[in-house]
Z-matrix of the N, CA and C atoms (Angstrom, degrees):
N
C 1 1.437
C 2 1.523 1 109.08
N 3 1.308 2 116.30 1 143.90
C 4 1.452 3 120.83 2 177.21
C 5 1.524 4 109.72 3 -76.60
N 6 1.335 5 115.81 4 157.61
C 7 1.460 6 121.68 5 -179.56
C 8 1.525 7 111.02 6 -57.91
N 9 1.335 8 118.18 7 -44.23
C 10 1.463 9 119.99 8 -178.44
C 11 1.523 10 111.31 9 -62.52
N 12 1.326 11 116.80 10 -37.40
C 13 1.459 12 120.76 11 178.47
C 14 1.521 13 110.18 12 -66.27
N 15 1.339 14 116.66 13 -42.68
C 16 1.464 15 120.97 14 179.90
C 17 1.519 16 110.29 15 -63.42
N 18 1.342 17 117.97 16 -43.19
C 19 1.463 18 120.79 17 179.12
C 20 1.524 19 111.20 18 -63.81
N 21 1.318 20 116.76 19 -41.55
C 22 1.466 21 120.55 20 177.02
C 23 1.523 22 110.07 21 -62.07
N 24 1.313 23 115.42 22 -45.55
C 25 1.460 24 122.04 23 -179.67
C 26 1.522 25 110.65 24 -58.54
N 27 1.328 26 117.45 25 -48.45
C 28 1.460 27 120.93 26 -179.17
C 29 1.524 28 111.55 27 -65.69
N 30 1.322 29 118.05 28 -35.47
C 31 1.462 30 121.24 29 177.39
C 32 1.518 31 111.01 30 -63.97
N 33 1.329 32 116.11 31 -44.43
C 34 1.458 33 120.18 32 -179.69
C 35 1.522 34 110.29 33 -65.35
N 36 1.340 35 117.00 34 -42.72
C 37 1.464 36 120.25 35 178.51
C 38 1.529 37 110.01 36 -61.76
N 39 1.324 38 117.81 37 -42.23
C 40 1.458 39 121.12 38 179.97
C 41 1.520 40 110.85 39 -63.93
N 42 1.331 41 117.96 40 -42.58
C 43 1.458 42 121.02 41 177.87
C 44 1.528 43 110.96 42 -62.84
N 45 1.317 44 115.64 43 -42.67
C 46 1.464 45 119.29 44 -178.99
C 47 1.517 46 111.25 45 -66.50
N 48 1.322 47 116.67 46 -32.78
C 49 1.462 48 120.30 47 -178.74
C 50 1.527 49 111.44 48 -64.80
N 51 1.325 50 116.57 49 -21.98
C 52 1.461 51 120.49 50 179.89
C 53 1.527 52 112.55 51 -78.86
N 54 1.312 53 116.93 52 -19.88
C 55 1.457 54 120.39 53 -176.28
C 56 1.510 55 112.22 54 -90.28
N 57 1.331 56 115.89 55 179.39
C 58 1.456 57 121.20 56 178.37
C 59 1.512 58 111.16 57 -83.26
N 60 1.346 59 117.13 58 -170.16
C 61 1.448 60 122.28 59 179.73
C 62 1.512 61 110.26 60 -65.34
N 63 1.330 62 116.27 61 106.63
C 64 1.451 63 119.42 62 -175.22
C 65 1.516 64 112.12 63 -158.78
N 66 1.325 65 114.97 64 168.03
C 67 1.457 66 122.74 65 176.06
C 68 1.524 67 106.77 66 -127.52
N 69 1.337 68 115.96 67 124.84
C 70 1.452 69 121.33 68 -176.80
C 71 1.517 70 109.53 69 -131.80
N 72 1.341 71 116.14 70 141.03
C 73 1.459 72 121.03 71 177.28
C 74 1.521 73 108.54 72 -111.38
N 75 1.333 74 116.04 73 133.41
C 76 1.453 75 123.33 74 -179.66
C 77 1.519 76 109.21 75 -116.97
N 78 1.336 77 116.47 76 148.81
C 79 1.462 78 120.90 77 172.12
C 80 1.515 79 107.77 78 -92.34
N 81 1.332 80 115.86 79 132.96
C 82 1.461 81 121.46 80 178.00
C 83 1.519 82 107.87 81 -122.97
N 84 1.301 83 116.76 82 175.70
C 85 1.463 84 121.07 83 177.02
C 86 1.519 85 112.43 84 -65.59
N 87 1.321 86 117.41 85 -17.19
C 88 1.464 87 122.06 86 -178.32
C 89 1.528 88 112.73 87 -112.00
N 90 1.316 89 118.28 88 18.23
C 91 1.460 90 119.92 89 -178.83
C 92 1.512 91 110.20 90 122.38
N 93 1.319 92 116.14 91 -139.57
C 94 1.459 93 119.95 92 -179.43
C 95 1.526 94 110.74 93 -115.61
N 96 1.301 95 114.42 94 157.47
C 97 1.463 96 122.09 95 176.48
C 98 1.516 97 107.41 96 -134.47
N 99 1.310 98 116.01 97 137.60
C 100 1.460 99 121.30 98 179.28
C 101 1.519 100 108.89 99 -111.51
N 102 1.317 101 116.10 100 131.37
C 103 1.454 102 122.09 101 177.25
C 104 1.524 103 107.07 102 -117.21
N 105 1.330 104 114.87 103 124.81
C 106 1.454 105 121.17 104 179.85
C 107 1.515 106 109.10 105 -120.00
N 108 1.314 107 116.55 106 126.16
C 109 1.467 108 121.67 107 177.26
C 110 1.510 109 107.40 108 -109.84
N 111 1.327 110 115.65 109 124.42
C 112 1.452 111 121.63 110 -179.11
C 113 1.522 112 107.90 111 -135.38
N 114 1.323 113 117.13 112 99.24
C 115 1.464 114 120.31 113 -177.71
C 116 1.520 115 110.57 114 63.95
N 117 1.332 116 116.56 115 -123.09
C 118 1.462 117 122.23 116 -179.16
C 119 1.522 118 112.44 117 -94.35
N 120 1.329 119 117.57 118 16.84
C 121 1.457 120 121.65 119 -177.82
C 122 1.526 121 110.11 120 -124.69
N 123 1.332 122 116.03 121 133.94
C 124 1.455 123 122.01 122 177.03
C 125 1.522 124 108.39 123 -122.84
N 126 1.343 125 117.20 124 133.89
C 127 1.460 126 122.25 125 179.64
C 128 1.519 127 109.46 126 -122.26
N 129 1.315 128 115.70 127 131.80
C 130 1.462 129 124.09 128 174.75
C 131 1.518 130 106.42 129 -112.33
N 132 1.330 131 117.04 130 130.79
C 133 1.463 132 119.73 131 -179.55
C 134 1.520 133 109.99 132 -139.57
N 135 1.333 134 115.35 133 132.44
C 136 1.459 135 122.43 134 175.79
C 137 1.526 136 107.68 135 -144.30
N 138 1.322 137 116.37 136 -177.93
C 139 1.462 138 119.24 137 179.25
C 140 1.527 139 111.53 138 -65.90
N 141 1.333 140 117.74 139 -18.09
C 142 1.461 141 121.86 140 -179.42
C 143 1.525 142 113.44 141 -85.20
N 144 1.316 143 117.16 142 -17.38
C 145 1.454 144 119.19 143 179.47
C 146 1.508 145 112.45 144 154.98
N 147 1.316 146 113.41 145 -165.98
C 148 1.460 147 120.62 146 -174.96
C 149 1.527 148 108.69 147 -140.70
N 150 1.328 149 115.51 148 138.03
C 151 1.462 150 122.07 149 176.03
C 152 1.515 151 107.41 150 -128.90
N 153 1.323 152 116.44 151 128.42
C 154 1.458 153 121.46 152 175.35
C 155 1.521 154 107.14 153 -120.78
N 156 1.338 155 116.06 154 128.26
C 157 1.457 156 122.35 155 -176.05
C 158 1.516 157 108.79 156 -126.75
N 159 1.324 158 116.61 157 139.63
C 160 1.451 159 120.65 158 173.88
C 161 1.507 160 112.29 159 128.56
N 162 1.310 161 114.25 160 175.35
C 163 1.449 162 119.97 161 -179.32
C 164 1.531 163 109.06 162 -64.77
N 165 1.321 164 116.05 163 126.28
C 166 1.456 165 120.54 164 -179.48
C 167 1.518 166 114.38 165 89.14
N 168 1.322 167 118.59 166 6.60
C 169 1.468 168 121.38 167 -179.09
C 170 1.521 169 112.56 168 -73.41
N 171 1.319 170 117.66 169 -15.66
C 172 1.461 171 122.10 170 -175.54
C 173 1.526 172 110.16 171 -114.86
N 174 1.314 173 115.49 172 135.49
C 175 1.465 174 121.52 173 170.75
C 176 1.532 175 106.27 174 -80.62
N 177 1.320 176 116.83 175 106.60
C 178 1.467 177 122.82 176 -174.31
C 179 1.532 178 112.17 177 -55.96
N 180 1.322 179 117.24 178 -31.65
C 181 1.464 180 120.36 179 -179.26
C 182 1.522 181 112.58 180 -68.57
N 183 1.337 182 117.71 181 -12.54
C 184 1.465 183 121.30 182 -179.34
C 185 1.527 184 113.19 183 -106.78
N 186 1.327 185 117.04 184 14.25
C 187 1.459 186 120.27 185 -178.98
C 188 1.528 187 113.65 186 -76.99
N 189 1.308 188 117.66 187 -17.50
C 190 1.461 189 119.75 188 178.60
C 191 1.510 190 114.29 189 85.88
N 192 1.334 191 117.77 190 4.91
C 193 1.465 192 122.44 191 178.12
C 194 1.522 193 107.81 192 -150.05
N 195 1.330 194 116.94 193 150.82
C 196 1.467 195 118.69 194 178.72
C 197 1.526 196 110.85 195 -71.33
N 198 1.307 197 115.25 196 150.72
C 199 1.454 198 121.42 197 177.16
C 200 1.522 199 109.11 198 -94.96
N 201 1.298 200 116.22 199 131.70
C 202 1.459 201 121.91 200 179.24
C 203 1.531 202 109.35 201 -55.52
N 204 1.337 203 117.86 202 130.48
C 205 1.472 204 121.15 203 -178.12
C 206 1.528 205 112.27 204 -57.16
N 207 1.305 206 116.07 205 129.44
C 208 1.455 207 121.89 206 178.22
C 209 1.515 208 114.79 207 85.95
N 210 1.332 209 118.05 208 -5.95
C 211 1.463 210 119.69 209 178.18
C 212 1.526 211 109.01 210 -69.57
N 213 1.323 212 115.76 211 138.31
C 214 1.467 213 121.34 212 -179.26
C 215 1.519 214 109.27 213 -109.65
N 216 1.323 215 115.51 214 144.12
C 217 1.448 216 119.00 215 177.70
C 218 1.521 217 108.98 216 -63.27
N 219 1.317 218 116.59 217 133.63
C 220 1.456 219 121.47 218 -178.16
C 221 1.515 220 110.35 219 -67.85
N 222 1.312 221 116.50 220 125.33
C 223 1.465 222 121.17 221 -179.12
C 224 1.521 223 111.00 222 -68.36
N 225 1.339 224 117.68 223 -33.24
C 226 1.458 225 119.55 224 -176.80
C 227 1.526 226 112.95 225 -83.33
N 228 1.315 227 118.86 226 -27.67
C 229 1.462 228 120.74 227 -178.11
C 230 1.519 229 112.36 228 -103.18
N 231 1.335 230 116.59 229 -33.28
C 232 1.458 231 120.46 230 177.53
C 233 1.507 232 113.24 231 58.04
N 234 1.333 233 114.95 232 -131.12
C 235 1.450 234 119.62 233 -175.08
C 236 1.520 235 110.41 234 -159.37
N 237 1.337 236 114.64 235 169.62
C 238 1.468 237 120.89 236 179.01
C 239 1.526 238 108.75 237 -146.02
N 240 1.317 239 114.66 238 140.50
C 241 1.462 240 122.29 239 173.42
C 242 1.520 241 107.37 240 -127.94
N 243 1.334 242 116.58 241 132.22
C 244 1.453 243 122.45 242 178.81
C 245 1.522 244 107.94 243 -126.82
N 246 1.335 245 117.12 244 131.40
C 247 1.463 246 121.20 245 174.01
C 248 1.527 247 108.40 246 -131.99
N 249 1.323 248 115.02 247 139.86
C 250 1.458 249 121.16 248 176.31
C 251 1.520 250 107.58 249 -152.60
N 252 1.314 251 116.38 250 178.31
C 253 1.462 252 120.67 251 179.59
C 254 1.522 253 111.61 252 -62.76
N 255 1.333 254 117.26 253 -26.37
C 256 1.467 255 119.87 254 -177.36
C 257 1.522 256 114.04 255 -90.02
N 258 1.330 257 118.45 256 -5.35
C 259 1.459 258 119.97 257 177.58
C 260 1.513 259 111.87 258 151.33
N 261 1.326 260 114.17 259 -168.60
C 262 1.458 261 119.25 260 179.77
C 263 1.522 262 109.61 261 -145.27
N 264 1.316 263 114.56 262 158.18
C 265 1.451 264 119.62 263 177.63
C 266 1.513 265 110.45 264 -152.06
N 267 1.322 266 115.00 265 150.01
C 268 1.452 267 121.07 266 177.55
C 269 1.516 268 109.26 267 -136.05
N 270 1.317 269 115.72 268 149.92
C 271 1.451 270 121.24 269 174.12
C 272 1.520 271 107.61 270 -145.94
N 273 1.316 272 115.54 271 132.70
C 274 1.457 273 119.78 272 178.25
C 275 1.522 274 109.26 273 -137.66
N 276 1.327 275 114.97 274 143.54
C 277 1.453 276 122.06 275 -178.10
C 278 1.524 277 109.33 276 -115.11
N 279 1.328 278 115.73 277 135.07
C 280 1.458 279 122.27 278 -177.58
C 281 1.519 280 108.73 279 -133.92
N 282 1.329 281 116.03 280 161.55
C 283 1.464 282 119.49 281 175.44
C 284 1.517 283 109.73 282 -142.28
N 285 1.327 284 114.01 283 157.93
C 286 1.459 285 122.08 284 176.69
C 287 1.521 286 107.67 285 -147.15
N 288 1.317 287 116.29 286 153.05
C 289 1.459 288 120.30 287 176.11
C 290 1.521 289 111.59 288 -84.02
N 291 1.342 290 117.60 289 -4.65
C 292 1.464 291 120.36 290 176.88
C 293 1.522 292 109.57 291 -66.11
N 294 1.313 293 115.93 292 153.58
C 295 1.462 294 121.06 293 -177.24
C 296 1.527 295 111.36 294 -65.94
N 297 1.322 296 114.72 295 155.07
C 298 1.460 297 120.30 296 175.74
C 299 1.521 298 110.17 297 -54.41
N 300 1.332 299 117.29 298 -46.84
C 301 1.465 300 120.98 299 -176.61
C 302 1.525 301 112.05 300 -59.67
N 303 1.325 302 117.42 301 -39.42
C 304 1.466 303 121.03 302 179.69
C 305 1.537 304 110.64 303 -66.18
N 306 1.334 305 117.10 304 -44.99
C 307 1.468 306 121.53 305 -179.99
C 308 1.528 307 110.04 306 -67.22
N 309 1.320 308 116.76 307 -44.30
C 310 1.470 309 122.04 308 179.52
C 311 1.534 310 110.52 309 -59.25
N 312 1.321 311 117.28 310 -46.18
C 313 1.466 312 121.75 311 179.33
C 314 1.525 313 110.87 312 -63.08
N 315 1.339 314 117.31 313 -38.57
C 316 1.460 315 120.98 314 179.28
C 317 1.529 316 109.99 315 -63.59
N 318 1.349 317 117.44 316 -45.39
C 319 1.467 318 119.81 317 179.39
C 320 1.528 319 111.61 318 -66.63
N 321 1.319 320 118.01 319 -35.33
C 322 1.470 321 119.66 320 175.43
C 323 1.525 322 110.62 321 -57.93
N 324 1.324 323 116.44 322 -39.60
C 325 1.464 324 121.28 323 -177.51
C 326 1.528 325 113.13 324 -79.19
N 327 1.342 326 118.56 325 -24.40
C 328 1.462 327 121.45 326 -173.28
C 329 1.523 328 115.12 327 -107.11
N 330 1.323 329 117.56 328 -3.52
C 331 1.463 330 120.40 329 176.25
C 332 1.523 331 109.32 330 -110.59
N 333 1.330 332 117.81 331 157.71
C 334 1.465 333 120.48 332 -176.53
C 335 1.532 334 113.09 333 -57.92
N 336 1.322 335 115.38 334 146.20
C 337 1.470 336 120.95 335 174.92
C 338 1.523 337 108.36 336 -57.07
N 339 1.313 338 115.92 337 139.40
C 340 1.458 339 121.01 338 179.31
C 341 1.520 340 113.97 339 86.10
N 342 1.329 341 118.01 340 -2.60
C 343 1.466 342 119.54 341 -178.55
C 344 1.536 343 112.36 342 -81.07
N 345 1.338 344 116.85 343 -19.67
C 346 1.463 345 119.02 344 178.89
C 347 1.519 346 108.88 345 -72.15
N 348 1.333 347 115.85 346 121.49
C 349 1.466 348 121.03 347 -177.71
C 350 1.520 349 112.80 348 -107.99
N 351 1.345 350 116.75 349 -21.02
C 352 1.453 351 119.53 350 -177.75
C 353 1.524 352 109.58 351 -159.26
N 354 1.337 353 115.21 352 144.38
C 355 1.465 354 122.48 353 172.37
C 356 1.517 355 106.98 354 -150.26
N 357 1.327 356 116.14 355 118.30
C 358 1.452 357 121.65 356 -177.72
C 359 1.522 358 108.70 357 -129.94
N 360 1.339 359 116.48 358 130.87
C 361 1.462 360 122.18 359 173.03
C 362 1.513 361 107.68 360 -133.26
N 363 1.330 362 115.67 361 124.50
C 364 1.454 363 119.71 362 -179.16
C 365 1.520 364 109.39 363 -155.55
N 366 1.307 365 116.70 364 130.18
C 367 1.463 366 123.16 365 176.12
C 368 1.526 367 112.86 366 50.44
N 369 1.320 368 117.35 367 43.71
C 370 1.457 369 121.13 368 177.70
C 371 1.511 370 115.44 369 81.87
N 372 1.322 371 117.65 370 -2.98
C 373 1.465 372 121.83 371 177.06
C 374 1.521 373 108.99 372 -104.95
N 375 1.320 374 115.99 373 136.83
C 376 1.467 375 120.30 374 -179.45
C 377 1.519 376 110.16 375 -136.85
N 378 1.337 377 115.10 376 147.50
C 379 1.452 378 121.10 377 176.93
C 380 1.517 379 108.55 378 -151.85
N 381 1.334 380 115.75 379 142.02
C 382 1.461 381 121.31 380 175.60
C 383 1.519 382 108.85 381 -136.97
N 384 1.320 383 115.76 382 147.11
C 385 1.465 384 121.43 383 179.31
C 386 1.522 385 109.41 384 -130.37
N 387 1.319 386 114.75 385 132.52
C 388 1.462 387 122.33 386 176.44
C 389 1.525 388 107.33 387 -122.46
N 390 1.328 389 117.05 388 136.34
C 391 1.457 390 121.34 389 178.58
C 392 1.517 391 109.62 390 -129.75
N 393 1.341 392 115.43 391 129.46
C 394 1.461 393 121.36 392 175.69
C 395 1.518 394 107.40 393 -122.22
N 396 1.326 395 115.96 394 134.23
C 397 1.459 396 119.53 395 -179.71
C 398 1.517 397 109.84 396 -140.37
N 399 1.340 398 116.17 397 121.41
C 400 1.460 399 120.24 398 171.89
C 401 1.517 400 108.18 399 -72.17
N 402 1.321 401 115.75 400 -37.56
C 403 1.465 402 124.10 401 176.40
C 404 1.521 403 106.43 402 -163.42
N 405 1.323 404 117.28 403 -178.06
C 406 1.471 405 119.21 404 -176.78
C 407 1.527 406 112.64 405 -67.72
N 408 1.327 407 117.20 406 -15.44
C 409 1.460 408 120.49 407 -178.53
C 410 1.534 409 113.26 408 -99.26
N 411 1.319 410 118.81 409 -0.06
C 412 1.461 411 120.97 410 -177.95
C 413 1.525 412 108.40 411 -143.77
N 414 1.330 413 116.36 412 95.75
C 415 1.456 414 120.70 413 -173.76
C 416 1.523 415 111.81 414 -130.91
N 417 1.335 416 114.92 415 151.07
C 418 1.459 417 122.08 416 177.05
C 419 1.523 418 108.74 417 -131.40
N 420 1.325 419 115.95 418 135.98
C 421 1.454 420 122.56 419 179.00
C 422 1.521 421 108.32 420 -124.00
N 423 1.339 422 116.52 421 132.48
C 424 1.463 423 122.31 422 175.37
C 425 1.524 424 107.26 423 -120.14
N 426 1.335 425 116.26 424 123.15
C 427 1.464 426 120.92 425 176.61
C 428 1.524 427 108.38 426 -117.10
N 429 1.326 428 115.71 427 129.70
C 430 1.463 429 122.37 428 179.61
C 431 1.529 430 106.15 429 -118.26
N 432 1.346 431 115.82 430 126.90
C 433 1.455 432 120.76 431 -175.15
C 434 1.518 433 110.35 432 -137.51
N 435 1.331 434 116.41 433 136.62
C 436 1.464 435 120.74 434 172.32
C 437 1.515 436 107.13 435 -80.44
N 438 1.349 437 116.82 436 126.48
C 439 1.462 438 120.17 437 -177.75
C 440 1.522 439 110.31 438 -152.07
N 441 1.321 440 115.71 439 126.91
C 442 1.465 441 121.98 440 173.33
C 443 1.526 442 113.59 441 48.71
N 444 1.302 443 118.19 442 53.78
C 445 1.470 444 123.76 443 178.82
C 446 1.523 445 113.30 444 60.22
N 447 1.319 446 116.12 445 23.73
C 448 1.467 447 121.54 446 176.67
C 449 1.525 448 107.40 447 -142.59
N 450 1.305 449 115.43 448 172.08
C 451 1.458 450 120.36 449 175.67
C 452 1.512 451 108.06 450 -116.37
N 453 1.328 452 115.50 451 125.03
C 454 1.459 453 122.46 452 179.68
C 455 1.531 454 109.26 453 -96.20
N 456 1.317 455 116.47 454 139.55
C 457 1.466 456 122.89 455 177.63
C 458 1.519 457 106.48 456 -127.23
N 459 1.324 458 116.76 457 122.39
C 460 1.458 459 121.36 458 176.02
C 461 1.510 460 107.38 459 -119.08
N 462 1.334 461 115.65 460 123.87
C 463 1.467 462 121.34 461 178.63
C 464 1.510 463 108.43 462 -115.27
N 465 1.330 464 116.34 463 126.30
C 466 1.447 465 123.66 464 179.61
C 467 1.508 466 108.66 465 -122.11
N 468 1.325 467 116.32 466 134.40
C 469 1.467 468 120.99 467 -179.73
C 470 1.524 469 108.70 468 -135.68
N 471 1.329 470 116.25 469 130.84
C 472 1.461 471 119.81 470 -179.88
C 473 1.504 472 111.91 471 -133.88
N 474 1.320 473 114.90 472 144.86
C 475 1.470 474 122.52 473 175.68
C 476 1.502 475 108.99 474 -126.96
């Protein structure tokens, strides 16, 4: 997708997110786009692709990495799924009250050897990054971060 199309798409999704449960069709320079708001989820769809944003927008089983037991999807960040002719991508944010060290150790044990690319701890702040790639066209990234007395987990998967 071109940058202008992505910016238009995000603007329409943001506008739709402000409204109630509804389905609206917009005319764009490339045809029509439909925005559907359903609870905490907004979907934008056009001939160029589909974007779903909000809590529950991602099928967790398709993220390409295991989800830490007991982690809950973040209500404020939710998730996003994008599909187009050139590929697809998903991102979901989760949190747990378990310590960073406990979550980090769990991911070390449950992700492939060599997938850990970074681990930084300084002044009470910690972050770790794990990357798994079948090839350059199919990759998964797991980021674990200590934040506000909780541990945040963001999983991104792209094809």
